DORO-95491 format. One record per residue: residue number from 1; x negated, y, z negated of N, C-alpha, C in turn. Coordinates in steps of 0.2 Angstrom, whole numbers, plus 5000, padded with zeros to 4 digits. Layout:
residues N
n:n_X:n_Y:n_Z:ca_X:ca_Y:ca_Z:c_X:c_Y:c_Z
NUM:X:Y:Z:X:Y:Z:X:Y:Z
...
END
This chain:
residues 342
n:n_X:n_Y:n_Z:ca_X:ca_Y:ca_Z:c_X:c_Y:c_Z
1:5054:4899:4965:5048:4899:4970:5042:4898:4967
2:5038:4893:4970:5032:4892:4968:5026:4895:4971
3:5022:4899:4969:5018:4904:4973:5011:4901:4973
4:5008:4898:4978:5001:4896:4978:4996:4900:4982
5:4989:4901:4980:4984:4905:4982:4980:4899:4987
6:4980:4899:4992:4977:4895:4997:4969:4895:4996
7:4966:4889:4996:4959:4889:4998:4958:4882:5001
8:4952:4881:5004:4951:4876:5008:4952:4869:5004
9:4953:4869:4998:4953:4863:4995:4960:4863:4990
10:4965:4867:4993:4972:4866:4991:4974:4859:4992
11:4978:4857:4986:4981:4850:4987:4989:4851:4985
12:4995:4851:4989:5000:4850:4988:5004:4843:4987
13:5009:4843:4983:5012:4836:4983:5014:4834:4990
14:5013:4828:4992:5015:4826:4999:5022:4825:5000
15:5025:4831:5003:5033:4831:5004:5034:4835:5011
16:5038:4835:5015:5039:4837:5021:5041:4846:5020
17:5039:4848:5024:5041:4857:5023:5041:4859:5030
18:5047:4864:5030:5048:4868:5036:5044:4874:5034
19:5041:4878:5040:5039:4883:5037:5038:4889:5043
20:5037:4895:5040:5038:4901:5044:5031:4905:5042
21:5028:4907:5047:5020:4909:5045:5021:4916:5049
22:5018:4921:5044:5017:4929:5047:5016:4933:5042
23:5015:4940:5043:5013:4945:5036:5019:4946:5032
24:5026:4946:5035:5031:4947:5032:5031:4953:5028
25:5028:4959:5030:5029:4964:5026:5034:4968:5027
26:5038:4971:5022:5044:4973:5023:5051:4969:5022
27:5049:4963:5022:5054:4957:5023:5061:4960:5026
28:5060:4963:5032:5065:4967:5036:5070:4962:5038
29:5075:4964:5042:5081:4959:5045:5079:4955:5050
30:5072:4956:5053:5070:4951:5058:5066:4946:5053
31:5063:4947:5049:5060:4942:5044:5065:4939:5041
32:5071:4941:5038:5076:4937:5037:5079:4932:5041
33:5080:4934:5047:5082:4929:5053:5078:4924:5053
34:5071:4925:5054:5067:4920:5054:5067:4915:5048
35:5067:4918:5042:5068:4913:5036:5074:4910:5035
36:5080:4913:5037:5086:4909:5037:5086:4904:5043
37:5083:4905:5048:5083:4899:5053:5080:4893:5050
38:5072:4894:5047:5069:4889:5044:5071:4887:5038
39:5075:4891:5034:5079:4888:5028:5084:4883:5031
40:5089:4884:5035:5093:4879:5038:5091:4873:5040
41:5085:4873:5044:5082:4867:5046:5079:4863:5041
42:5077:4867:5035:5073:4862:5030:5080:4859:5026
43:5085:4863:5025:5091:4860:5022:5093:4854:5024
44:5093:4854:5032:5097:4848:5036:5091:4842:5035
45:5085:4844:5034:5081:4839:5035:5077:4836:5028
46:5081:4839:5023:5079:4837:5016:5072:4839:5014
47:5069:4846:5017:5062:4848:5018:5061:4854:5013
48:5056:4855:5011:5054:4861:5007:5053:4867:5012
49:5057:4872:5010:5057:4879:5014:5051:4884:5013
50:5046:4884:5016:5039:4887:5015:5038:4893:5019
51:5035:4898:5015:5032:4905:5019:5025:4904:5019
52:5021:4905:5024:5014:4905:5024:5014:4912:5026
53:5010:4917:5021:5008:4924:5022:5001:4926:5020
54:5001:4931:5020:4994:4935:5018:4993:4940:5013
55:4989:4940:5009:4987:4945:5003:4979:4946:5004
56:4977:4952:5004:4981:4959:5007:4983:4957:5014
57:4987:4961:5018:4990:4961:5025:4984:4963:5029
58:4983:4958:5034:4977:4960:5039:4978:4967:5042
59:4984:4970:5042:4985:4977:5044:4981:4983:5039
60:4980:4980:5034:4977:4985:5028:4970:4986:5030
61:4966:4981:5034:4960:4983:5037:4957:4984:5043
62:4952:4990:5043:4950:4993:5049:4943:4992:5049
63:4940:4990:5053:4932:4990:5052:4930:4988:5046
64:4932:4981:5044:4930:4979:5037:4933:4983:5031
65:4935:4987:5031:4936:4992:5025:4944:4991:5025
66:4947:4991:5017:4953:4991:5016:4957:4998:5015
67:4960:4999:5019:4965:5006:5020:4970:5007:5015
68:4971:5012:5012:4977:5012:5007:4983:5014:5012
69:4989:5015:5008:4994:5016:5010:4997:5012:5017
70:4997:5005:5017:4998:5002:5024:5003:4997:5023
71:5005:4997:5017:5010:4990:5015:5017:4992:5014
72:5022:4990:5017:5029:4991:5015:5032:4990:5009
73:5028:4983:5007:5030:4980:5001:5024:4977:4997
74:5023:4978:4991:5018:4975:4987:5019:4967:4987
75:5013:4965:4985:5015:4957:4985:5019:4956:4979
76:5021:4959:4974:5027:4957:4970:5033:4958:4973
77:5034:4964:4976:5040:4966:4979:5041:4961:4985
78:5036:4959:4989:5037:4954:4994:5040:4947:4992
79:5037:4944:4986:5038:4938:4984:5045:4938:4981
80:5046:4943:4978:5053:4944:4976:5059:4944:4981
81:5058:4947:4986:5063:4947:4992:5063:4940:4996
82:5057:4937:4997:5056:4931:5000:5060:4925:4995
83:5060:4925:4989:5063:4921:4985:5071:4922:4985
84:5073:4929:4985:5080:4930:4985:5083:4927:4992
85:5078:4926:4999:5081:4923:5004:5080:4916:5004
86:5079:4913:4998:5079:4905:4998:5073:4901:4999
87:5067:4905:4999:5061:4901:5000:5059:4897:4994
88:5057:4891:4995:5055:4886:4989:5048:4888:4988
89:5044:4889:4993:5036:4889:4992:5034:4894:4996
90:5029:4898:4992:5025:4904:4997:5018:4902:4996
91:5015:4901:5003:5008:4900:5002:5004:4906:5004
92:5000:4910:5000:4997:4915:5001:4990:4914:5002
93:4988:4916:5010:4980:4916:5012:4977:4922:5010
94:4971:4922:5007:4968:4928:5006:4965:4931:5013
95:4965:4937:5014:4963:4940:5021:4958:4947:5019
96:4953:4948:5021:4950:4942:5025:4947:4937:5021
97:4946:4931:5022:4943:4925:5018:4941:4919:5024
98:4942:4913:5020:4941:4908:5024:4945:4907:5029
99:4951:4908:5029:4957:4906:5033:4956:4911:5040
100:4953:4917:5040:4954:4920:5045:4949:4920:5051
101:4944:4914:5049:4938:4912:5053:4941:4905:5058
102:4946:4903:5054:4948:4895:5057:4951:4897:5063
103:4949:4891:5068:4952:4894:5074:4958:4890:5074
104:4962:4894:5079:4971:4892:5080:4972:4884:5079
105:4968:4880:5083:4970:4873:5085:4968:4869:5078
106:4962:4871:5075:4960:4869:5068:4965:4871:5062
107:4967:4878:5063:4973:4879:5058:4979:4874:5057
108:4981:4872:5064:4987:4869:5064:4986:4862:5063
109:4980:4859:5065:4979:4853:5063:4977:4851:5055
110:4972:4855:5053:4969:4853:5046:4974:4857:5041
111:4977:4863:5041:4980:4868:5036:4987:4865:5037
112:4991:4867:5044:4997:4866:5044:5000:4858:5043
113:4998:4854:5046:4999:4847:5046:4995:4844:5041
114:4988:4845:5040:4984:4840:5036:4986:4842:5028
115:4986:4849:5026:4986:4850:5020:4994:4852:5018
116:4998:4855:5022:5005:4857:5020:5010:4853:5024
117:5008:4848:5027:5013:4842:5030:5019:4845:5033
118:5018:4851:5037:5023:4854:5040:5027:4850:5046
119:5032:4849:5046:5037:4845:5051:5041:4849:5056
120:5040:4855:5055:5045:4860:5058:5042:4867:5057
121:5043:4872:5063:5039:4879:5062:5046:4884:5065
122:5046:4889:5061:5050:4895:5065:5046:4900:5065
123:5047:4903:5071:5043:4908:5072:5045:4914:5076
124:5043:4920:5077:5046:4926:5082:5043:4925:5088
125:5046:4928:5093:5043:4927:5099:5036:4929:5100
126:5034:4935:5096:5028:4938:5096:5023:4936:5091
127:5023:4930:5089:5020:4928:5084:5013:4925:5086
128:5007:4927:5082:5001:4926:5084:4998:4923:5078
129:4993:4918:5079:4990:4916:5073:4982:4913:5074
130:4979:4912:5069:4972:4910:5070:4967:4914:5070
131:4960:4913:5072:4955:4918:5072:4957:4923:5078
132:4956:4930:5076:4957:4935:5080:4964:4934:5084
133:4968:4931:5081:4975:4930:5083:4975:4927:5090
134:4971:4922:5091:4971:4919:5097:4976:4914:5098
135:4980:4912:5094:4984:4907:5094:4992:4910:5095
136:4996:4907:5100:5002:4909:5102:5006:4904:5102
137:5013:4905:5104:5018:4901:5105:5017:4894:5109
138:5014:4896:5114:5013:4890:5118:5008:4884:5116
139:5003:4887:5112:4999:4883:5109:5002:4880:5104
140:5006:4882:5100:5010:4879:5094:5015:4874:5097
141:5018:4875:5103:5022:4870:5105:5018:4864:5108
142:5012:4865:5111:5009:4859:5114:5006:4856:5108
143:5003:4859:5103:5001:4854:5096:5006:4851:5093
144:5013:4855:5093:5019:4852:5089:5021:4845:5093
145:5020:4845:5101:5023:4839:5104:5017:4834:5102
146:5011:4836:5101:5005:4830:5101:5005:4828:5094
147:5007:4832:5088:5007:4830:5082:5013:4828:5079
148:5019:4830:5082:5025:4828:5079:5028:4833:5075
149:5028:4839:5076:5032:4844:5072:5035:4848:5078
150:5041:4851:5076:5045:4854:5079:5043:4863:5079
151:5046:4866:5084:5045:4873:5085:5050:4877:5087
152:5053:4880:5083:5059:4884:5086:5057:4893:5086
153:5058:4896:5091:5057:4902:5093:5064:4907:5090
154:5063:4911:5086:5068:4915:5083:5069:4921:5087
155:5075:4923:5090:5076:4930:5095:5075:4936:5089
156:5072:4941:5091:5072:4947:5088:5079:4950:5085
157:5079:4954:5080:5085:4957:5078:5085:4964:5082
158:5090:4966:5084:5090:4971:5088:5096:4978:5084
159:5092:4984:5081:5096:4989:5079:5095:4995:5082
160:5100:4998:5084:5099:5005:5088:5096:5004:5094
161:5097:4999:5097:5094:4998:5104:5087:4996:5105
162:5083:4995:5098:5076:4993:5097:5076:4987:5092
163:5071:4984:5095:5068:4977:5091:5066:4980:5084
164:5069:4976:5078:5066:4978:5072:5059:4975:5070
165:5055:4979:5068:5048:4977:5067:5046:4982:5061
166:5040:4979:5057:5038:4984:5052:5035:4989:5055
167:5032:4989:5060:5029:4996:5064:5034:5000:5064
168:5041:4998:5067:5046:5004:5068:5048:5007:5061
169:5049:5003:5056:5050:5004:5049:5045:5010:5047
170:5038:5008:5047:5034:5014:5045:5035:5020:5049
171:5036:5020:5056:5037:5026:5060:5041:5030:5057
172:5048:5027:5056:5054:5030:5054:5053:5033:5047
173:5048:5031:5042:5047:5033:5037:5043:5039:5036
174:5038:5039:5041:5033:5044:5043:5036:5050:5045
175:5043:5049:5048:5048:5054:5050:5052:5057:5045
176:5051:5053:5039:5057:5056:5034:5064:5053:5036
177:5064:5048:5041:5071:5044:5042:5072:5037:5037
178:5073:5040:5031:5074:5035:5026:5080:5030:5027
179:5086:5033:5029:5092:5031:5030:5091:5025:5037
180:5087:5028:5042:5086:5023:5048:5082:5017:5046
181:5077:5019:5042:5072:5013:5040:5077:5008:5036
182:5079:5011:5031:5084:5006:5028:5088:5002:5032
183:5091:5004:5037:5095:5001:5042:5091:4994:5044
184:5085:4995:5046:5081:4990:5049:5078:4984:5043
185:5078:4987:5038:5077:4983:5032:5083:4979:5029
186:5089:4982:5030:5096:4980:5028:5097:4982:5020
187:5093:4987:5018:5094:4989:5010:5089:4996:5010
188:5091:4999:5005:5086:5007:5006:5079:5003:5005
189:5074:5008:5008:5067:5008:5006:5067:5009:4998
190:5063:5005:4995:5061:5006:4989:5054:5005:4987
191:5052:5008:4980:5046:5009:4978:5047:5006:4970
192:5043:5002:4968:5043:5000:4960:5036:5003:4959
193:5037:5006:4953:5031:5008:4949:5031:5010:4942
194:5026:5010:4939:5026:5012:4932:5026:5020:4931
195:5029:5023:4925:5030:5030:4924:5024:5032:4921
196:5020:5037:4922:5014:5040:4919:5016:5046:4916
197:5012:5049:4912:5013:5056:4909:5012:5061:4913
198:5015:5066:4914:5014:5072:4918:5012:5078:4914
199:5014:5083:4918:5012:5089:4914:5018:5092:4910
200:5024:5089:4910:5030:5091:4907:5032:5098:4910
201:5032:5100:4915:5035:5107:4917:5041:5105:4920
202:5043:5098:4922:5051:5097:4924:5055:5099:4917
203:5052:5097:4912:5057:5096:4905:5057:5104:4904
204:5052:5108:4904:5052:5115:4902:5057:5120:4907
205:5058:5117:4913:5063:5119:4918:5070:5118:4917
206:5070:5112:4914:5077:5110:4912:5079:5104:4916
207:5074:5102:4920:5075:5095:4925:5069:5090:4923
208:5069:5087:4917:5063:5082:4918:5063:5077:4922
209:5056:5076:4924:5055:5071:4929:5050:5066:4927
210:5050:5060:4931:5046:5054:4929:5041:5053:4934
211:5034:5054:4933:5029:5054:4937:5027:5047:4937
212:5026:5045:4944:5025:5038:4945:5017:5037:4948
213:5015:5031:4946:5008:5029:4948:5010:5024:4953
214:5009:5025:4959:5010:5023:4966:5005:5017:4968
215:5007:5012:4968:5002:5006:4971:4998:5009:4977
216:4991:5008:4976:4988:5011:4982:4989:5009:4989
217:4991:5003:4989:4992:5000:4995:5000:5001:4999
218:5004:5005:4994:5011:5006:4996:5011:5012:5001
219:5016:5010:5007:5018:5016:5012:5023:5021:5009
220:5021:5027:5008:5025:5033:5006:5028:5036:5012
221:5035:5038:5011:5038:5041:5016:5036:5048:5016
222:5038:5052:5022:5036:5058:5023:5036:5063:5017
223:5032:5068:5016:5032:5073:5011:5038:5076:5011
224:5042:5077:5005:5049:5081:5005:5052:5079:4999
225:5058:5081:5000:5063:5079:4993:5068:5076:4996
226:5070:5069:4992:5075:5064:4995:5079:5063:4990
227:5086:5062:4993:5092:5059:4988:5090:5052:4987
228:5091:5050:4981:5090:5042:4980:5094:5039:4973
229:5091:5033:4972:5093:5030:4965:5087:5028:4961
230:5088:5028:4955:5083:5026:4950:5085:5021:4944
231:5081:5016:4945:5083:5011:4938:5078:5008:4935
232:5078:5007:4928:5072:5005:4925:5072:4997:4926
233:5066:4994:4928:5065:4988:4929:5063:4985:4921
234:5065:4980:4919:5065:4977:4913:5058:4973:4913
235:5054:4974:4909:5048:4970:4908:5043:4967:4915
236:5045:4973:4919:5041:4972:4926:5044:4967:4930
237:5050:4964:4928:5054:4959:4932:5059:4963:4937
238:5057:4962:4943:5061:4964:4949:5068:4963:4949
239:5070:4958:4947:5076:4955:4947:5081:4958:4941
240:5078:4961:4936:5081:4964:4929:5080:4971:4929
241:5086:4974:4933:5085:4982:4933:5091:4984:4930
242:5091:4989:4926:5098:4993:4924:5100:4996:4929
243:5107:4998:4928:5111:5001:4932:5108:5006:4936
244:5107:5006:4941:5103:5013:4946:5108:5019:4945
245:5104:5025:4945:5107:5031:4944:5106:5036:4950
246:5110:5041:4951:5107:5046:4956:5101:5049:4954
247:5097:5051:4958:5091:5054:4959:5088:5058:4963
248:5085:5065:4961:5081:5068:4967:5074:5066:4967
249:5071:5064:4972:5064:5062:4972:5060:5067:4976
250:5054:5067:4974:5049:5073:4977:5043:5069:4978
251:5041:5068:4986:5035:5066:4989:5031:5070:4991
252:5024:5071:4988:5020:5077:4991:5015:5079:4986
253:5015:5087:4988:5009:5089:4984:5012:5095:4979
254:5019:5095:4978:5021:5100:4974:5019:5107:4974
255:5018:5111:4979:5013:5116:4980:5014:5121:4974
256:5021:5123:4973:5021:5128:4967:5018:5127:4961
257:5017:5121:4959:5014:5119:4952:5008:5116:4953
258:5006:5113:4957:5001:5107:4957:4995:5109:4962
259:4997:5110:4968:4992:5112:4974:4991:5107:4978
260:4986:5101:4977:4984:5098:4981:4983:5091:4979
261:4987:5089:4974:4988:5082:4971:4994:5080:4973
262:4994:5074:4978:4999:5071:4980:5002:5065:4975
263:5009:5067:4975:5012:5064:4970:5019:5061:4971
264:5022:5057:4966:5029:5054:4968:5032:5057:4961
265:5037:5060:4960:5040:5062:4954:5049:5061:4956
266:5052:5059:4951:5059:5058:4951:5062:5061:4944
267:5068:5064:4947:5073:5067:4942:5079:5063:4942
268:5080:5061:4937:5087:5056:4936:5094:5061:4935
269:5098:5062:4939:5102:5067:4938:5106:5066:4933
270:5108:5071:4928:5111:5071:4923:5109:5066:4917
271:5103:5063:4917:5100:5060:4912:5094:5063:4909
272:5094:5062:4902:5088:5065:4899:5084:5059:4895
273:5083:5054:4897:5081:5047:4893:5074:5049:4894
274:5069:5046:4890:5062:5046:4890:5060:5039:4895
275:5057:5041:4899:5055:5034:4904:5048:5034:4903
276:5044:5037:4899:5037:5036:4899:5036:5029:4897
277:5032:5025:4900:5029:5018:4899:5034:5014:4903
278:5039:5016:4905:5044:5012:4909:5041:5009:4916
279:5044:5005:4918:5043:5003:4926:5049:5005:4930
280:5050:5008:4935:5056:5010:4938:5056:5008:4945
281:5061:5006:4948:5063:5006:4955:5067:5012:4958
282:5064:5015:4964:5068:5020:4966:5069:5019:4973
283:5075:5020:4976:5077:5018:4982:5078:5026:4985
284:5075:5025:4992:5076:5032:4996:5082:5032:5001
285:5087:5037:5000:5093:5035:5003:5093:5041:5009
286:5090:5047:5008:5091:5052:5014:5086:5057:5012
287:5082:5060:5016:5079:5066:5016:5083:5073:5016
288:5081:5076:5011:5085:5083:5010:5082:5089:5014
289:5074:5090:5011:5072:5094:5014:5064:5094:5014
290:5060:5098:5017:5053:5097:5015:5050:5102:5010
291:5044:5101:5009:5041:5104:5002:5041:5111:5004
292:5042:5115:4999:5040:5122:4999:5037:5127:4993
293:5035:5132:4995:5032:5135:4990:5035:5141:4987
294:5037:5141:4981:5042:5145:4979:5038:5152:4976
295:5041:5158:4975:5037:5163:4971:5036:5161:4964
296:5040:5159:4961:5039:5157:4953:5043:5151:4951
297:5042:5150:4945:5046:5143:4942:5054:5145:4942
298:5055:5151:4942:5063:5152:4943:5066:5150:4948
299:5064:5151:4953:5066:5150:4960:5065:5143:4962
300:5060:5140:4958:5059:5131:4958:5065:5129:4956
301:5066:5131:4950:5072:5128:4946:5078:5128:4949
302:5079:5134:4952:5086:5135:4956:5086:5130:4962
303:5081:5129:4964:5081:5125:4970:5082:5117:4968
304:5079:5115:4963:5079:5108:4960:5086:5107:4958
305:5090:5112:4955:5097:5112:4953:5101:5110:4959
306:5100:5113:4966:5103:5112:4970:5103:5105:4974
307:5096:5103:4973:5093:5096:4977:5097:5091:4972
308:5098:5091:4966:5100:5087:4961:5107:5086:4962
309:5112:5092:4964:5118:5091:4965:5118:5087:4971
310:5115:5089:4976:5117:5086:4982:5115:5078:4982
311:5109:5076:4978:5107:5070:4978:5113:5067:4974
312:5116:5069:4969:5121:5065:4966:5127:5065:4970
313:5128:5068:4974:5134:5068:4979:5133:5063:4984
314:5127:5062:4986:5125:5058:4992:5125:5051:4989
315:5122:5050:4983:5121:5044:4980:5128:5041:4978
316:5132:5045:4976:5139:5043:4974:5143:5039:4979
317:5141:5041:4986:5144:5038:4991:5142:5030:4992
318:5147:5026:4993:5147:5020:4994:5141:5017:5000
319:5137:5014:4998:5132:5012:5004:5136:5010:5010
320:5133:5011:5015:5135:5009:5022:5134:5002:5025
321:5137:4999:5028:5137:4992:5030:5130:4991:5031
322:5126:4994:5035:5119:4993:5037:5115:4993:5031
323:5117:4995:5025:5112:4995:5019:5114:4989:5015
324:5119:4984:5018:5120:4979:5013:5119:4972:5017
325:5116:4973:5023:5115:4966:5027:5110:4962:5024
326:5105:4965:5021:5100:4960:5017:5102:4957:5012
327:5107:4959:5009:5111:4954:5003:5115:4948:5006
328:5118:4950:5011:5122:4944:5015:5117:4939:5018
329:5111:4940:5018:5105:4935:5019:5103:4931:5014
330:5104:4933:5008:5102:4931:5003:5103:4925:5000
331:5100:4920:4998:5103:4912:4997:5104:4911:4990
332:5100:4915:4986:5101:4914:4978:5099:4920:4974
333:5102:4920:4968:5100:4927:4964:5092:4925:4960
334:5088:4928:4962:5081:4926:4958:5077:4932:4956
335:5074:4930:4950:5070:4935:4946:5062:4932:4946
336:5058:4936:4946:5051:4935:4945:5050:4935:4938
337:5046:4929:4936:5045:4930:4928:5036:4927:4928
338:5035:4930:4922:5027:4929:4921:5026:4921:4922
339:5021:4918:4924:5018:4912:4926:5022:4909:4931
340:5027:4913:4936:5030:4909:4941:5025:4907:4946
341:5021:4910:4947:5015:4909:4952:5009:4905:4950
342:5006:4901:4953:4999:4897:4951:4995:4900:4955
END
């Protein structure tokens, strides 16, 4: 997949493109449906399948300031999932930047048609675009008739009686409902991060943990202990991961030993490998319990042992059908490698 950072002077080879436009944060099942529809039309018309998205996401800004903890997928995670879905070209608009001041009609005429040569658009029924989100599907259809491109409205995906959305995924994660959030993604909610040096207390307790440096923009689920999976990502390549193993994951303050420092730490059950300096991916499967303050480290060690045993039991269960739906949407097997984007 080719990745292009858009500027007003961006020049691309003049070829037909079918496009989908949006934040695509989380790349959930609703996004996958939109991209699948776009990809099918691109295949039929021998055109390039393109996604037009934003980095940072508009959601990250409030009163002109970028807020932490607002993204379900980092840029690298998002690009990985988009390419798994068969996208040929990702055009990334900086936000805020030149693009967010462009009026909707100018955006369609000058950018979509003029620069990107879009011959068809796939969009959800709630899609908005242009300065202050003033553009809607009615405008897009009118301009499509005038300028000669088609517009397809993609119906929402319904899970559990509700429309799948990034907002709903965030709400479920804030409630600690990792399994329900995963059902909207079609895969477990995941975090990719490098391992950093911790205090070593887990090793002293007999349960070595990997402390993660979480990207500032990443959404973390509710504080507590989770059953999950952990695998080493080779050379930072999200598609090259060692076999994931059962893990107990702690998100929060670790009140018994740390106090007020919010952390993410992972104990890989039954493994004593040294993960220092590695990059790992952790999948959140199920919330086990909230954080507790124990009288001492002995009581803490006993609880960690119980958490690890339960995490191993839950992680060994075959994934439910709801956590396999994203894989069935994927068109190709893809890995991100250095130099892939421009």
